[in-house]
C-alpha positions in Angstrom: -235.6 -109.4 76.0 -237.6 -112.5 75.0 -237.6 -115.5 77.3 -237.3 -118.9 75.6 -237.3 -122.4 76.9 -235.3 -125.0 74.8 -234.1 -128.6 75.4 -230.5 -128.0 74.3 -227.6 -126.6 76.3 -227.3 -122.9 75.5 -223.6 -123.3 74.7 -224.5 -125.9 71.9 -226.0 -123.1 69.8 -224.8 -119.8 68.5 -227.5 -117.7 70.2 -228.5 -114.3 69.0 -228.7 -111.3 71.3 -232.0 -110.3 72.8 -232.9 -113.6 74.2 -233.0 -114.9 77.8 -232.5 -118.6 77.3 -233.7 -121.2 79.8 -233.0 -124.9 79.4 -235.1 -128.0 80.2 -233.6 -131.0 78.5 -236.7 -133.2 79.2 -234.6 -136.3 79.0 -236.6 -139.5 78.8 -236.8 -141.5 82.0 -235.6 -144.6 80.1 -233.2 -144.8 77.1 -234.9 -147.7 75.5 -238.2 -149.5 75.5 -241.9 -148.5 75.1 -241.8 -145.5 77.4 -238.7 -143.8 75.8 -240.7 -141.2 73.9 -243.6 -140.8 76.3 -242.0 -140.0 79.6 -239.7 -137.1 80.7 -237.6 -136.3 83.7 -239.5 -133.3 85.0 -237.1 -132.5 87.8 -235.3 -129.9 85.7 -238.3 -127.8 84.7 -237.6 -124.2 85.6 -239.5 -122.5 88.4 -242.9 -121.0 87.8 -241.5 -117.4 87.9 -239.4 -118.3 84.9 -242.3 -120.2 83.2 -244.4 -117.1 83.6 -242.0 -115.2 81.3 -241.5 -117.8 78.6 -242.7 -116.7 75.1 -241.2 -119.4 73.0 -241.0 -123.1 74.0 -239.3 -125.9 72.2 -240.9 -129.2 73.3 -238.3 -131.9 74.0 -238.4 -134.6 71.4 -241.1 -137.2 71.8 -244.7 -137.5 72.8 -244.6 -137.1 76.6 -247.8 -135.7 78.1 -245.7 -133.9 80.7 -243.8 -132.0 78.1 -247.0 -130.9 76.3 -249.0 -130.2 79.4 -246.3 -127.6 80.3 -248.0 -125.3 77.8 -250.7 -124.7 80.3 -248.1 -123.3 82.7 -246.8 -120.7 80.2 -249.2 -117.8 80.3 -247.1 -115.5 78.1 -246.3 -118.2 75.5 -246.6 -116.9 71.9 -245.1 -119.8 69.9 -244.4 -123.5 70.5 -242.0 -125.6 68.5 -242.1 -129.4 68.2 -239.2 -131.5 67.3 -241.5 -134.1 65.7 -242.8 -133.8 62.2 -246.3 -134.8 63.4 -248.1 -132.6 65.8 -251.4 -134.2 66.5 -250.4 -134.8 70.1 -250.0 -131.1 70.7 -253.1 -129.7 69.0 -255.4 -130.2 72.1 -253.2 -127.9 74.0 -252.9 -125.1 71.4 -255.0 -122.2 72.7 -256.3 -119.3 70.6 -253.6 -116.9 69.5 -250.7 -119.5 69.9 -248.4 -120.3 66.9 -247.4 -123.9 66.5 -244.4 -124.9 64.4 -243.4 -128.4 63.5 -240.0 -130.0 62.7 -240.4 -130.1 59.0 -237.0 -131.0 57.5 -235.5 -132.4 60.7 -236.6 -136.0 60.1 -236.4 -136.1 56.3 -233.1 -138.0 56.0 -233.6 -140.4 58.9 -237.2 -141.4 58.0 -236.4 -141.6 54.3 -233.5 -144.0 55.1 -235.8 -146.2 57.2 -238.5 -146.2 54.5 -236.0 -147.5 51.9 -234.5 -149.9 54.4 -237.9 -151.5 55.2 -238.7 -151.7 51.5 -235.5 -153.4 50.6 -235.5 -155.7 53.6 -239.0 -156.9 52.8 -238.4 -157.4 49.0 -235.1 -159.2 49.5 -236.4 -161.6 52.2 -234.2 -160.3 55.1 -236.9 -161.0 57.8 -237.1 -164.6 56.7 -233.3 -164.9 56.8 -233.2 -163.6 60.3 -235.9 -166.0 61.4 -234.0 -168.9 59.8 -230.7 -168.1 61.5 -231.3 -169.8 64.9 -231.9 -173.1 63.1 -229.3 -172.7 60.4 -231.8 -173.0 57.6 -230.3 -172.0 54.2 -233.1 -170.1 52.4 -231.4 -169.8 49.0 -233.8 -168.9 46.3 -235.2 -166.1 44.0 -236.3 -162.9 45.7 -237.8 -159.6 44.6 -235.7 -156.7 43.6 -236.6 -153.0 43.9 -235.3 -152.5 40.4 -238.0 -152.4 37.7 -240.7 -152.0 40.4 -243.2 -149.2 40.8 -243.3 -147.4 44.2 -246.3 -145.2 45.2 -245.5 -142.6 47.8 -248.7 -141.6 49.6 -248.1 -138.2 51.3 -245.7 -136.3 49.1 -244.3 -133.6 51.4 -240.7 -133.0 52.5 -240.1 -136.5 53.7 -241.9 -137.9 50.7 -239.5 -136.0 48.5 -236.5 -137.3 50.5 -237.8 -140.8 50.0 -238.1 -140.3 46.3 -234.5 -138.9 46.1 -233.2 -142.0 47.8 -235.2 -144.3 45.6 -233.9 -142.8 42.3 -230.6 -144.9 42.1 -232.6 -148.1 42.5 -234.0 -148.1 38.9 -237.6 -148.0 40.0 -240.5 -145.9 38.9 -242.0 -143.5 41.5 -245.7 -142.4 41.6 -246.7 -139.6 44.0 -249.9 -138.7 45.8 -250.8 -135.9 48.1 -253.9 -134.3 49.6 -253.6 -131.5 47.0 -252.9 -132.4 43.4 -250.2 -130.5 41.6 -247.8 -131.0 38.7 -246.4 -134.5 38.9 -248.3 -135.3 42.1 -251.8 -136.8 42.0 -254.5 -136.1 44.5 -256.1 -138.6 46.9 -258.9 -139.2 44.4 -256.4 -141.0 42.2 -255.5 -143.6 44.7 -257.9 -146.3 43.6 -256.3 -146.4 40.1 -252.7 -145.9 41.3 -252.8 -148.6 44.0 -253.3 -151.2 41.3 -250.1 -150.0 39.5 -247.8 -150.1 42.5 -245.5 -152.9 43.8 -244.6 -150.9 46.9 -246.9 -148.4 48.7 -245.1 -146.1 51.2 -247.2 -144.1 53.6 -245.8 -140.8 54.8 -248.7 -138.6 55.5 -249.9 -136.8 58.7 -252.6 -138.2 60.9 -255.7 -136.2 60.5 -259.5 -136.8 60.6 -259.3 -137.4 56.9 -256.4 -139.9 57.0 -257.4 -141.8 60.1 -258.3 -145.3 58.9 -257.7 -144.3 55.3 -255.8 -147.6 54.7 -258.8 -149.9 55.2 -259.9 -153.2 53.7 -260.9 -151.5 50.4 -257.6 -149.7 50.1 -255.6 -152.8 50.8 -257.8 -154.8 48.5 -256.9 -152.6 45.6 -253.2 -153.3 46.1 -251.5 -155.8 43.7 -251.0 -159.4 44.8 -247.5 -159.6 46.4 -247.3 -155.8 46.9 -245.6 -154.3 50.0 -247.2 -151.7 52.3 -244.6 -149.6 54.1 -245.9 -147.3 56.9 -243.5 -144.7 58.3 -246.4 -142.2 59.0 -248.7 -142.9 61.9 -250.2 -146.2 63.0 -253.9 -145.2 63.1 -253.8 -144.4 59.4 -254.0 -148.1 58.8 -256.9 -150.4 59.9 -254.9 -153.0 61.8 -257.6 -155.7 61.6 -257.8 -155.3 57.8 -254.0 -155.4 57.5 -253.7 -158.5 59.6 -256.3 -160.2 57.4 -254.5 -159.3 54.1 -251.0 -160.0 55.3 -252.2 -163.2 57.1 -253.7 -164.5 53.8 -250.3 -164.1 52.2 -251.6 -161.8 49.5 -249.6 -158.7 50.4 -246.7 -157.9 52.7 -246.2 -155.1 55.2 -243.3 -153.3 56.8 -244.2 -150.9 59.6 -242.4 -148.4 61.8 -245.6 -147.4 63.4 -248.6 -149.5 64.5 -252.0 -149.2 66.0 -251.9 -149.9 68.9 -248.5 -148.6 69.8 -246.4 -150.0 71.2 -247.5 -153.2 69.6 -248.3 -155.6 72.5 -246.6 -159.0 72.9 -248.6 -161.7 71.3 -250.1 -159.5 68.6 -250.4 -161.4 65.3 -248.4 -158.8 63.4 -245.3 -159.9 65.4 -245.3 -163.4 63.9 -247.0 -163.1 60.5 -244.4 -164.2 57.9 -245.2 -161.3 55.7 -244.8 -158.6 58.3 -241.8 -156.7 59.4 -242.0 -154.4 62.5 -239.6 -151.7 63.6 -240.4 -149.9 67.0 -241.1 -146.4 65.8 -237.5 -145.4 65.2 -237.9 -143.4 62.0 -236.6 -140.3 63.7 -234.3 -142.0 66.2 -231.0 -141.9 64.5 -227.7 -139.9 64.6 -229.2 -137.6 62.0 -231.7 -136.1 64.4 -229.6 -134.0 66.8 -227.6 -131.8 64.3 -230.8 -131.1 62.3 -232.9 -130.4 65.3 -230.2 -127.9 66.6 -230.1 -126.2 63.2 -233.8 -125.7 63.2 -233.9 -124.3 66.7 -230.9 -122.1 65.9 -232.7 -120.7 62.8 -236.0 -120.2 64.7 -234.3 -118.3 67.6 -232.5 -116.1 65.0 -235.8 -115.3 63.4 -237.4 -114.7 66.8 -234.7 -112.3 67.9 -234.9 -110.4 64.6 -238.7 -110.1 64.8 -239.1 -112.2 61.6 -241.8 -114.7 61.0 -241.1 -118.2 62.2 -240.7 -121.1 59.8 -242.7 -124.3 59.7 -245.9 -122.7 61.0 -248.7 -125.2 61.0 -251.2 -123.4 63.3 -251.5 -119.7 63.7 -250.5 -116.7 61.6 -248.6 -117.8 58.5 -250.0 -121.4 58.5 
């Protein structure tokens, strides 16, 4: 019998035999606002005698320190599963011998939808229309279309592929870059040349030592005049001061679901720059999340009970 700790009611999954399932929902202490993904109600955490037996732990969705710090109270833990695609917030707690799995596939649809939404909204002038509504200003004019444009996806993994799929009906060309070059996908070393060909640059790559600050003044300076930067990855990938300077000059535009700092504080210039569109890190926060998250956990529990290797391993055996 393997003890597991998951954030979903046991009766919401078709559980295999051979598992002793414990539940901690880890609900956020607030349903909206800047603390939604960084705080959990810890009152439902099982007793320590249960935690002492847990071998597989699914972290409740979000970036709550309390949820991650629980790893230190699980002495028999063999594998931990995030419900986020990114996992940099968990790495400091991953001890030797522990397997870490991410939520690859869970956020593809939702994040890809938002990437395309931010792109279209920026090109078609939607932020300006919203700002004009309170005064009744009629901003009729010519606006950019996505059709006939070139989109560069920086970070061509599962979500990058989902973005490309959703872009295909819009009659645009898509260029792809990833850390490792392969057929049809260029490596990072091609960025200087490709940036000058793109009308839209979509960032969807993990935050690592290599990518932190990658989008700096030089990167932005290579973008075409009038181009759009869309960030649905992680805020610290972009040098915020350099971005403010470029967007503030009016040379490029930006649409960001993630920022650095995050949450973006009131009064920050990005809130009011005419060429900037901000969404409050909601790439994964849609109705698409829960059914896909449950399917992933269901699949992982089935693998665990059968003694099969887990999927989505990013640290540990099989990574």
